C-alpha positions as CSV (number, residue, x, y, z in Angstrom):
1,M,88.0,91.7,103.0
2,K,87.7,94.7,105.3
3,I,87.6,98.2,103.8
4,Y,90.0,99.5,106.4
5,T,93.5,98.3,106.7
6,K,94.8,100.8,109.3
7,K,98.0,101.1,107.2
8,G,97.3,104.8,106.6
9,D,96.7,105.7,110.3
10,K,100.1,107.4,110.6
11,G,99.7,109.7,107.5
12,K,101.5,107.4,105.0
13,T,100.2,105.5,102.1
14,Q,101.5,103.2,99.4
15,L,101.7,104.2,95.7
16,L,101.0,101.7,93.0
17,G,104.3,99.9,92.8
18,G,105.0,99.8,96.5
19,S,106.7,103.1,97.5
20,V,105.4,104.6,100.7
21,V,104.8,108.3,100.8
22,D,103.1,110.9,103.0
23,K,99.4,111.4,102.4
24,N,100.1,115.0,101.4
25,H,102.5,114.0,98.6
26,I,101.9,115.9,95.3
27,K,101.1,112.5,93.6
28,L,98.2,112.0,96.0
29,E,97.0,115.6,95.6
30,C,97.0,114.9,91.8
31,Y,95.1,111.6,91.8
32,G,92.9,112.6,94.7
33,T,91.8,115.7,92.8
34,I,91.2,113.5,89.7
35,D,89.1,111.2,91.9
36,E,87.1,114.2,93.2
37,L,86.6,115.3,89.6
38,N,85.4,111.8,88.7
39,S,82.9,111.9,91.5
40,F,81.5,115.2,90.3
41,I,81.3,113.9,86.8
42,G,79.4,110.8,88.2
43,N,77.0,113.2,89.8
44,I,76.4,114.9,86.4
45,Y,76.0,111.5,84.8
46,D,73.2,110.7,87.4
47,Q,71.2,113.8,86.4
48,G,68.4,113.9,83.8
49,I,70.7,114.3,80.7
50,S,70.7,112.7,77.3
51,V,72.0,109.2,76.5
52,F,74.6,110.8,74.3
53,H,76.0,112.9,77.2
54,K,75.9,109.9,79.5
55,E,77.9,107.8,77.0
56,I,80.6,110.5,76.7
57,L,80.7,111.0,80.5
58,F,81.1,107.3,81.0
59,K,84.1,107.2,78.7
60,I,85.5,110.2,80.5
61,Q,85.1,108.6,83.9
62,N,87.0,105.5,82.7
63,Q,89.8,107.7,81.3
64,L,90.0,109.6,84.6
65,F,90.4,106.2,86.4
66,N,93.2,105.4,83.9
67,L,94.9,108.7,84.5
68,G,94.7,108.3,88.3
69,S,96.3,104.9,88.1
70,I,99.1,106.3,85.9
71,I,99.8,109.1,88.3
72,S,99.7,106.8,91.4
73,F,102.4,104.6,89.8
74,D,105.9,104.9,91.2
75,W,107.6,103.4,88.1
76,K,109.5,100.8,90.2
77,K,107.9,97.6,88.9
78,D,108.2,96.9,85.2
79,K,105.5,94.2,85.1
80,I,102.6,96.5,86.0
81,Q,100.7,97.2,82.8
82,L,98.8,100.5,82.9
83,P,96.2,101.9,80.5
84,N,97.1,105.2,78.9
85,I,95.6,108.5,77.7
86,T,96.0,108.8,74.0
87,I,95.6,111.6,71.4
88,Q,92.4,109.7,70.3
89,N,90.9,110.4,73.8
90,I,91.6,114.1,73.4
91,K,90.3,114.2,69.8
92,L,87.0,112.5,71.0
93,I,86.5,115.3,73.5
94,E,87.3,117.9,70.8
95,K,84.8,116.3,68.4
96,V,82.1,116.4,71.0
97,I,82.9,120.0,71.9
98,D,82.7,120.9,68.2
99,K,79.3,119.1,67.8
100,M,77.8,120.8,70.9
101,E,79.1,124.3,69.8
102,E,77.4,124.0,66.5
103,E,74.1,124.2,68.4
104,L,75.1,127.0,70.7
105,P,75.0,130.8,70.2
106,I,78.3,132.5,69.8
107,L,79.7,133.5,73.2
108,K,79.9,137.3,73.4
109,A,80.4,137.8,77.1
110,F,81.6,136.0,80.2
111,I,78.9,134.0,81.8
112,L,78.4,133.1,85.4
113,P,78.6,129.5,86.5
114,S,74.8,129.2,87.1
115,G,71.5,129.1,85.4
116,H,70.4,125.5,86.0
117,H,71.2,122.9,88.7
118,I,72.8,120.5,86.2
119,A,74.8,123.3,84.4
120,S,76.0,124.4,87.8
121,K,77.3,120.9,88.5
122,C,79.2,121.0,85.2
123,H,80.8,124.3,86.3
124,I,81.8,122.7,89.6
125,A,83.4,119.8,87.8
126,R,85.1,122.3,85.4
127,T,86.7,124.1,88.3
128,V,87.9,120.9,89.9
129,C,89.3,119.8,86.6
130,R,91.3,123.0,86.4
131,R,92.7,122.3,89.9
132,A,93.6,118.8,88.8
133,E,95.4,120.3,85.8
134,R,97.3,122.7,88.0
135,N,98.3,119.9,90.3
136,L,99.5,117.8,87.4
137,V,101.6,120.7,86.1
138,A,103.1,121.0,89.6
139,L,103.9,117.3,89.6
140,S,105.5,117.7,86.1
141,Q,108.0,120.1,87.7
142,E,109.2,117.2,89.9
143,E,108.9,114.2,87.6
144,K,108.3,113.4,84.0
145,I,104.7,113.6,83.0
146,D,103.3,112.8,79.6
147,N,102.1,116.1,78.2
148,L,99.0,114.3,76.8
149,H,97.8,113.9,80.4
150,I,97.9,117.7,80.9
151,Q,96.2,118.2,77.5
152,Y,93.5,115.8,78.4
153,L,92.6,117.7,81.5
154,N,92.8,121.0,79.7
155,R,90.4,119.8,77.0
156,L,88.1,118.2,79.6
157,S,87.6,121.5,81.3
158,D,86.7,123.0,78.0
159,Y,84.2,120.2,77.4
160,L,82.6,120.7,80.8
161,F,82.2,124.4,80.1
162,V,80.5,123.7,76.8
163,L,78.4,120.9,78.4
164,A,77.2,123.5,80.9
165,R,76.1,125.8,78.1
166,T,74.5,122.9,76.2
167,I,72.6,121.9,79.4
168,L,71.3,125.4,79.7
169,K,70.1,125.3,76.0
170,D,68.6,121.9,76.4
171,N,66.6,123.1,79.4
172,N,65.6,126.4,77.9
173,A,67.5,128.2,80.6
174,K,69.4,131.5,80.0
175,E,73.1,132.1,80.3
176,I,73.6,134.7,83.0
177,E,76.1,137.3,81.8
178,W,78.7,138.7,84.1
179,Q,77.8,142.3,85.2
180,K,80.9,144.3,85.8
181,D,79.3,146.9,88.1
């Protein structure tokens, strides 16, 4: 099977379910940004981080694939069975955030997204996650979206922020506070 089909050469693509839309359709912006996020998370996974962090990131990557497939669906074929994002997925992220925060100093100032190359990658992923969340909110203004999907991305961006702080701590790097002058 060839990787190229030439079907998209005129700026159109097919959603899961068969509908044909322009490549700049809001659904594509949503799941494209989620795919971008997943790639950045894969880059974090490939860094020198603990097995625990890798296990969580692996679960997150799979959930992002699930979310992307849900968003790409046009809801026209009943027989397509899709995975879903559940409250348990969100609670897992919250549990991991709480565990990491127990080991971190209380945040007393805004910190810059820097300090260590892996922490910086976490911040890049966090900002892409926020964009994915904004795109999903925009899509929710056009069609029904499960609020858990928005919650998942919101919590995931929090996780990535705390992961960045944890990476700094694990590597004896300092958080760089925002200087207002």
